[in-house]
Each structure stands twice: as structure tokens, then as C-alpha cells.
ROFINU-595331 format. One record per residue (C-alpha): y, x, z. Coordinates in steps of 0.02 Angstrom, whole numbers, plus 32768, in hexadecimal, padded with zeros to 4 digits. Each point is the difference from the previous one (the first is absolute). Last residue first. Layout:
N
YXZ ...
***
This chain:
400
89347E8877AC 7F53800C8051 7FB97F667FAF 803580337F50 7F9C809E8005 7F687FA5803C 7FB67F8B8087 7FC67F647FA7 7FD87F99809D 7F577FB87FF9 7FAF80AB801B 80017FF780BC 7FD17F4B8008 7F6E80187F85 7FC3809D8056 7FE77FA280A7 80477FF780B0 80B7802B7FD5 806580458098 804D7F838068 80C080017FFD 808A806F8049 7F8880858026 801E80858080 7F6E7FCE8072 7FB77FF980AC 80077F548048 80127FF780BB 7FA07F6D803D 80337FD380AE 7F8E7F92806B 7FAF7F577FD8 7F568046802A 7FBA7FD57F52 8047807D7F84 80158083808E 7F487FFE802D 7FD680AE7FB9 808D80588066 805A80757F8A 80AF7FD6803C 7FC5802580B1 7FD380B67FD2 808880508069 7FE680B77FD5 7FD780868082 7F617F9C8023 7FD77FCD80B7 7F4980138022 7F6E7F807FFD 7F8F80757F98 80177FA37F5E 80C18000801E 800180C18015 7F9880127F5D 80747F907FA7 80A08064803D 7FA880A27FD5 7FD77FC17F4C 80B17FB67FDD 804380997FA0 7F61800E7FA9 7FFF7F527FC4 80BA7FF67FCF 8015803C7F55 7F4980057FC5 7FE27F55804B 809F7FB27FAA 7FA67F927F7E 7FFE7F65806C 7FC18055809C 7F8E7F6D8029 7F9180618072 7FF1804780B0 7FA37F768059 7FAD800780AC 7F6C7FAE8047 7FE2801A80BA 80437F608048 7FCC7F977F69 80717F9D7F8F 807680957FE2 8035809D8056 809380567FA3 804880377F56 80127F947F72 806980547F7C 80B07FC77FC9 80287FBE7F52 803C7F5A804A 7F7B7F947FB5 7F7B8083800A 7FC880687F6A 7F5B80617FEF 7FF9807D7F6E 7F77800C7F88 7FDD808D7F8B 8024802C7F4A 7FFA80997F8B 804E803D7F63 7FF2806D7F69 805E803A7F6A 80A67F9D800C 80517FE97F5C 809980557FBA 80657FA27F75 80A980108060 7FF28081808C 80A7805C7FCC 804E7F518024 7FE3800A80BD 803A7F548047 7FD17F997F5B 7F6680727FF6 7FC57FCB80A7 80077F4A7FCF 7F9480197F65 7F8980708062 7FED7F798085 7FDF7F7C7F83 7F7380647FAF 7FBC803480A9 7FF17F498041 7F8B7FDB7F72 7F9C809C802B 7FB47F9E8099 7FA680708081 7F5C7FCB8057 7FF97FF380B6 7F5F80548047 7FAA7FC1809C 80397F527FD0 80877FA18059 7FF87F417FD8 808F7F8F7FC5 806C809D7FDD 80B97FD67FF1 8060805E7F82 8078808B803C 80AE7FFC7FB2 806980A08022 7FB580577F61 7FBB80AA7FFA 801E80B87FCB 7FBC80A78018 805280917F9E 7FD580A57FAD 7FFE80B98022 7FC37FEC80A9 802A7F55803D 80B47FC87FEC 802A7F4A8030 80227F5E7FAE 80177F4F803D 800A7F597FB1 80467F4C8022 808180057F74 808C7FC58071 7FC1805680A1 7FEF80A97FA8 7FA880818071 801180BD7FF1 7F9F80898056 807C808C7FEF 800B80727F6C 7FE480BA8031 7F89801C7F6F 807D7FB97F83 7FBE7F817F91 7FFE801B7F42 7F788085801D 7F887F6A8012 7F4880417FF6 7F717F98804E 80417F517FEB 7FAE7FA08088 7FF87F498037 7FE97FC280B5 7FC47F4E8031 80057F928097 7F957F648007 801F7F83808E 7FAA7FC680A1 805C7F7C805F 7FFB801A80BD 801B7F808090 7F508013803C 7F927F6A7FF0 7F968007809E 7F507FB28009 7FA380968040 7FBD803C7F55 80A57FC57FB2 805780918052 7F90807F7FB6 80267FB77F4E 80B9800B801D 7FF380B48043 7FC980387F50 80B280057FCE 801B8090807B 7F6580288067 80548047809E 7FA37F838075 7FE9804780B2 7F697FDE8072 8005802B80B5 7F6D80278075 7F92801C7F6E 7F4E7FD57FC7 7FC3801F7F48 7F847F897FB5 7F94801E7F68 8004804F7F59 80627F7A7FA8 80707FF6808B 800E7F95809A 8094802A8072 801F802880B7 80077F9F80A8 80927F947FDD 80397FA28094 80357F52802D 7F547FB97FFD 7F8680877FB5 803080267F4A 7FB380767F84 808080167F78 7FC97FE57F4E 7FB680537F5E 804880B28017 7FC780677F6D 7FB780A8801A 801F80837F78 804D80748080 7FE4801280B7 806D8088804E 7FFE802780BC 809E80568037 7FEA80A78055 806E804D7F7C 7FCD805E7F65 7FDB7F617FA7 80AF7FC0802F 804F80997FB0 7F9C7FED7F65 80317F4F7FEB 80B980368012 7FE5807F7F72 7FAD7F7C7F93 808E7F7F8027 8094807C7FE1 7FD080427F57 7FDE7F567FA5 80987FBD8065 807480787FA3 80AC80058053 80A67FA57FF2 80B280088035 80777FD88086 8071808B8044 80997FCB7F95 7FED7F4A801B 80747FB17F81 80377F4B7FE5 80537FF57F57 80967FDE7F93 80497F7B7F88 7F7380057F86 80157F877F64 7FEB808C7F8A 7FB4809B8056 7F9A80457F75 7FA4808A8057 7FEC80B67FDC 8093803F806A 7FB17FA88093 8043805680A3 80AE801C7FAE 80057F527FBE 7FDB7FB580AF 808D806B804A 80757FB77F75 7FC57F4E8020 8021801580B6 7F838022808D 7FCB7F988098 7FB3806F8085 7F56802A804B 7FF98082808F 7F807FAE806E 8016800E80BA 7FED7F538042 80B67FD47FFA 800D80447F4F 7F707F8E7FCB 80597F678048 80A380287FA9 7FA480247F60 7FA47F5F8009 80AA7F9B8002 803B806C7F69 7F5F7FD07FA4 80287F478019 80B780167FC9 7FCA80677F68 7F897F7A7FCA 80877F7B8009 807180707FA3 7F8D800D7F6F 7FA780837F9E 7FC8807E8084 7F8280847FDA 7F9580318091 7FEE80C08013 7F7B80558067 801C80BF8018 7FC680A47FC4 7F8E80148099 7F6880397FA1 7F5A7FF8804E 7F8380487F81 7F837FFF808F 7FEE80B88001 7F7180208075 8015808F8084 7FAA7F92807F 807D80118093 809E801E7FA0 7FDC7F7A7F83 7FD87F868094 809A802A8058 80667FE07F64 7FAD7F557FEF 80157FD680BC 80BA80257FF2 80127F867F72 7F927F83805B 8071800A8098 80997FC27F9A 7F967F7A7FB5 7FCA7FC380AD 80B58001803E 80357F947F5F 7F757F8B8018 801E7FE880B5 80BC7FE47FE6 7FEE7F777F7C 805980007F58 7FA2808C7FAF 803D80947F93 7FA480888060 7F9F802E7F5C 7F5B804D7FCD 7FBD7FCC7F52 7F4980337FE1 7FEA7F947F65 7F637FA5804B 7F4B80157FDA 7FC2807B8082 802A7F8E8094 7FA87F707FA0 7F5680498016 7FC080B77FF4 8042804180A4 7F587FFD8056 7F707FC97F8E 7FC67F547FE8 7FE97F6A806B 8052805D8092 7FCD801980B9 806A806F806C 7FC2802980AF 806E803D808C 7FDD804280B2 80A18004805A 805080A0803A 80B97FEF7FD4 7FE580697F69 7F777F917FC8 80747F698005 8080805B7F9A 7F8080357F80 7FB77F4F7FF6 80B07FBC7FE3 8020807A7F71 7F537FDA7FB1 80127F45800A 80B27FF27FC9 7FEE80737F64 7F5A7FBA7FD3 7F5880048056 7FE37F4A802A 7FB27FA7808F 802A8063809F 7F867FFD8093 804A803980A9 7FA18035809B 7F6280197FA2 7F517FC18031 
***
């Protein structure tokens, strides 16, 4: 029997497991596949402190420090470039919303700032800024390569005293009255003092095994790659265009890019298939902003699931049973804030006081009548399907 059994070996599960182990707890991670090979390895690797809620901002700040410490400790180059994270602003309403966020971010130790059209142009000399009035810039934000980080983190976990059980699917919780005694897997029962679900989009299925419909909506997130793009400077910041609903970032000699819309997944398969239809529209929109890429096509892509809550904040805390803990629902922000929250999550699991107030993340917030602190910089809901995203003909005329 283990002290703490963690379901899910992604960024949140592994960093939480390490924090628990460092405090002396006996920890087991069980994963349906291999450590670090799920959705945490399939994102775009953006790291930013540009959130609207203090706990998220502080966690992102700590994640940045954790990443540099991890590189120093392991000697692994995570391709972690702090070239900045820039949101293009095309309306005064969006500028006002982002300025509100900057004030909150500055109060919590982030160095973000609003910048002028001229400053934006200096950062993005390769970009067509028609319709852009300025930007919101995080100079120490940036991006990394999740496909480098996750195997390195998995190796660290395997070298620790954490028990790792891979290729073992959790079928359901084992419940005795008000307590969970363990989990039933496809290879037998595992007993534990505390069970923690860090299973991302797959947490929904685990919840249903004990009659709980978690407030999580699984969505598909895709990344598209152009292998060589000398047209984009190597030090270009990770750039997001609200109006077009796209982002682009440097990756090696090329770029990674994706759309803001994330289609809803009715079911979450073990492998989420990518959709090249999205890539065609994405390439067209990208070429509007970066004219030198006109006619270029993406050469490869991948997709993975993200798990989105109604307020874009994770679910963190004990839930349903007295010894059952949720750390899931990170809404696409697990890479940004997961490592920075790991020690807090570990403390809460062990009944200690976390350094961060986790109350806005409580799992029952949507039903307990308390405050819901929505995290988000969006003036409207993001499109939920390709047809909605593509319905507006976004082109050269649209940005003028």
C-alpha cells in the first residue's frame, strides 16, 4: 500500500509526485501509457505569466524559475527561450481588458506591460500589423519544447524513489463508505491512503466511474510545423493574434503554429488524430500576418486533448471522498502553472497549508454558491468548432 497514488504521469502528476516524495511521502504513479507521453508532450510549450488571477500568475512565475533550475540540475537543454510572449491588440476594448490584467500581473511580480504600435513593430519587423494598435508583452515569457522536457522529467521520476506503474489503465476507484481505498486497474487493484487524479482530459472518464460528472470539457488542441522559416527572426517572441485567432512561435529553424479554437471532443481516445483542414486555414491566416510565408504549407502536425473548465481554472482539492484529491482541469495551462503549483498541491494533499491560496481552484466552486473567479483575457467565447472559426473570412481586407 502506498501513501499517495497519483493517476496520470503528465506534467502535473510528475511534478506533484516529486514534491510529495521530497517531503517523505511514499508515492506511486500509475499511467495508462508511458510517463510523459500523453497530452503534456503534445502542447505548444508556451510559458507566460499573463493571467488575470494572482495564484496563476505566481505559479507561472515559479514555473519559470523551476525550468531554469531543472536545466541546471539535469544538464538538459529544454529549448527554453525567454524571448517574450506578445498578444497583438486590434481594439480599444481588448487593450483595456489586457491593461487590467497587466496591473494585476505587476502586483504579483510579473514584468508584463502594454506596448505601443511602434514598439510592437520593432519586435515584429516581419509582421503585417494592419489593424494592430499595440500589444501586451511579457518580456520574460517564452516557450520550450515539451517533447524534450517530458522525457527528461520522466527520467528524473524514474531515478527517484517514486514507484512507477506504466501501461496500466485505471478502470475505477475502489470505494469503502466515505473513503477511497485504492483503484482497480486492468492488471489488478492498487491500495492507497490517498488517491489523486491528475489525468487531464481522461479525468472525466474516471469521475464517471463513481457517479461524478466533472466540470471539464475535453477539447482537441493541434500544433502545425514549418521546418525552416528564415523569414521569421530567431528572437521573435511567441505571438498571439486575437483577431485572427492564431499563434506562432519559433522552434529550431522553423515555427510552430496553431489556432485559438479548440474543437470539443465527445470522447477522449488514447490518441487524438490531427485535422489537416485546420492547417490549411491556419496557413492562409498566418500568411496575412507574415506575407513572406505566402504559399508555404505546414509539413507536419500533431494533436492532443486539453481539459477545459467553465472558468479556465484547474480543479484542485479534495472532492467527493475524504481522501480523494483532484489536480486536473488545467484548461491548457498545465505547462505554464503546473510545476509552479506542485509544492502547493503536495502540501494540500498532506493537510498542510500551501504557500498559495488555492481556494479559487476548489472543485465544488460551480455548485457551492461561492465565488467563481473566471480566468481569461477573452472578450468573447473562443470558437468551439472549425466552422465557427472559419466562418468569418479573415484576410487582408479584414485587417485594414
